C-alpha positions in Angstrom: 7.6 -10.8 -3.5 6.3 -8.8 -0.5 8.5 -5.8 -1.3 7.4 -5.9 -5.0 3.7 -5.8 -4.0 4.1 -3.2 -1.3 6.4 -1.1 -3.5 3.4 -0.3 -5.6 1.6 1.5 -2.8 3.4 4.9 -3.0 2.6 5.0 -6.7 -1.0 3.6 -6.7 -2.6 5.1 -3.6 -1.8 8.8 -4.2 -2.6 8.4 -7.9 -6.0 6.9 -7.1 -6.8 9.6 -4.6 -5.8 12.4 -7.0 -6.8 11.0 -10.4 -9.6 8.6 -9.4 -11.1 10.6 -6.5 -10.3 14.1 -7.6 -8.4 15.1 -4.4 -5.7 17.7 -4.5 -2.1 16.7 -3.7 -2.3 18.1 -0.1 -5.5 16.1 0.7 -4.0 13.0 -0.9 -0.8 13.4 1.0 -2.6 14.0 4.3 -4.5 10.7 3.9 -1.6 8.6 2.8 0.5 10.0 5.7 -1.7 8.0 8.0 0.2 4.8 7.2 3.3 6.3 8.8 1.5 6.6 12.1 0.8 2.8 12.1 4.4 2.1 11.3 5.6 4.2 14.3 3.3 2.3 16.7 4.6 -1.0 15.4 8.2 -0.2 16.3 7.3 -0.6 19.9 5.5 -4.0 19.4 7.7 -5.9 16.9 10.0 -7.4 19.5 7.3 -8.9 21.7 5.3 -10.1 18.7 8.4 -11.9 17.2 9.4 -13.3 20.6 5.9 -14.7 21.1 5.2 -16.1 17.6 8.6 -16.4 15.9 9.7 -15.2 12.5 8.1 -17.9 10.4 4.6 -17.6 11.9 4.7 -13.8 11.8 6.0 -13.6 8.2 3.4 -16.1 6.9 0.4 -14.7 8.7 1.4 -11.1 8.3 1.9 -11.4 4.5 -1.7 -12.6 4.3 -2.9 -9.8 6.5 -1.0 -7.2 4.5 -2.4 -8.7 1.3 -5.9 -8.3 2.7 -5.3 -4.7 3.5 -3.9 -4.0 0.1 -7.0 -5.6 -1.5 -9.2 -3.4 0.7 -7.7 -0.3 -0.8 -9.4 -1.4 -4.1 -12.7 -1.1 -2.3 -12.2 2.6 -1.6 -14.5 4.9 -3.6 -14.7 8.7 -3.8 -17.6 8.4 -1.3 -15.6 6.4 1.3 -15.4 8.6 4.4 -11.8 9.9 4.9 -11.8 8.8 8.5 -12.4 5.2 7.4 -9.6 5.5 4.8 -7.3 6.9 7.5 -8.2 4.0 9.9 -7.5 1.3 7.2 -4.2 3.0 6.2 -3.0 3.3 9.9 -3.7 -0.4 10.6 -2.3 -1.5 7.2 0.8 0.6 7.9 1.3 -1.2 11.2 1.3 -4.6 9.6 3.4 -3.6 6.6 6.0 -2.1 9.0 5.9 -5.3 11.1 6.7 -7.3 7.9 9.5 -5.1 6.8 11.0 -5.1 10.3 10.8 -8.9 10.5 12.2 -9.4 7.0 15.2 -7.0 7.8 15.9 -8.6 11.2 15.8 -12.1 9.7 17.9 -11.1 6.7 20.7 -9.8 8.8 20.5 -12.3 11.7 23.2 -14.6 10.3 25.5 -12.1 8.7 29.0 -11.9 10.3 29.7 -8.4 11.7 32.6 -7.9 9.2 30.2 -8.4 6.3 27.3 -6.2 7.5 28.3 -3.2 5.4 28.3 -5.3 2.2 25.1 -7.0 3.2 23.4 -3.6 4.0 24.4 -2.2 0.6 23.1 -5.3 -1.3 19.9 -5.2 0.7 19.3 -1.6 -0.1 19.8 -2.2 -3.8 17.4 -5.2 -3.7 14.8 -3.1 -1.9 15.0 -0.3 -4.4 14.7 -2.8 -7.3 11.7 -4.5 -5.7 10.0 -1.1 -5.2 10.7 -0.1 -8.8 9.3 -3.4 -10.0 6.2 -2.9 -7.9 5.6 0.5 -9.5 6.2 -0.9 -13.0 3.8 -3.7 -12.4 1.1 -1.5 -11.0 1.5 0.9 -14.0 1.2 -2.0 -16.4 -1.9 -3.3 -14.7 -3.5 0.2 -14.7 -2.7 0.6 -18.4 -4.1 -2.9 -19.3 -7.3 -2.2 -17.3 -7.7 1.2 -19.0 -7.0 -0.3 -22.4 -9.4 -3.2 -22.0 -12.2 -0.7 -21.2 -11.2 1.2 -24.4 -11.1 4.5 -22.5 -8.5 7.2 -22.7 -8.6 8.1 -19.0 -8.1 6.1 -15.8 -11.2 5.3 -13.7 -11.5 4.3 -10.1 -12.2 0.7 -11.3 -8.8 0.5 -12.9 -7.2 1.2 -9.6 -9.3 -1.4 -7.9 -8.0 -4.0 -10.3 -4.4 -2.9 -9.8 -4.8 -3.2 -6.0 -6.3 -6.7 -6.3 -3.4 -7.8 -8.5 -0.8 -6.3 -6.1 -2.6 -7.9 -3.1 -2.5 -11.3 -4.8 1.2 -10.9 -5.5 1.8 -9.9 -1.9 -0.1 -13.0 -0.7 2.3 -15.2 -2.7 5.0 -14.1 -0.2 3.3 -16.1 2.5 3.9 -19.3 0.5 7.6 -18.4 0.2 7.8 -17.8 4.0 6.4 -21.3 4.7 9.7 -22.7 3.5 11.5 -21.1 6.5 12.5 -23.5 9.3 10.2 -23.3 12.3 13.0 -21.9 14.4 14.2 -19.3 11.8 15.8 -16.3 13.5 15.1 -17.6 17.1 18.5 -16.3 18.2 17.4 -12.8 17.3 13.7 -13.0 18.3 14.3 -14.8 21.6 11.5 -17.3 20.8 12.1 -20.7 22.4 10.7 -23.5 20.2 11.7 -26.2 22.6 
């Protein structure tokens, strides 16, 4: 569920910045690139965070944090200062990357070494399908929002609705992570639940 929700971002965000805000492709790309900076910083902090809190706690709390950031993208307007957009995207990128890193580490933690190649292939296919589903869902919501207004062109409000729907879908992932055992992945994270 998390990957479906987040899979919509590379479609929705640049489209909103270009069609909704009137930015050119270079300006839009320059803003959206900010999320990568947050993802890079996270790579140095994931291990200590997982060791301190464990996979279950991180995945549940972080899914909700990521959903909040996704919902906040729906609050952006053409008047929102670019520095604020960049700041929100950097921090949002950090938390999304933490979630992806945690999900991947947990998914492969119990796979025997002789099956890692097969598991990696299956995981890559599932990730691509999830991202494609996210794009399709976002496009559907945009089209429904536009159609309900009876307008032929997309407006900023249509993107806001799409971000809110995607954020709600992403938050559902937190409920799914609650079913994990409290010590899930402790052999990988090093967290001692004793």
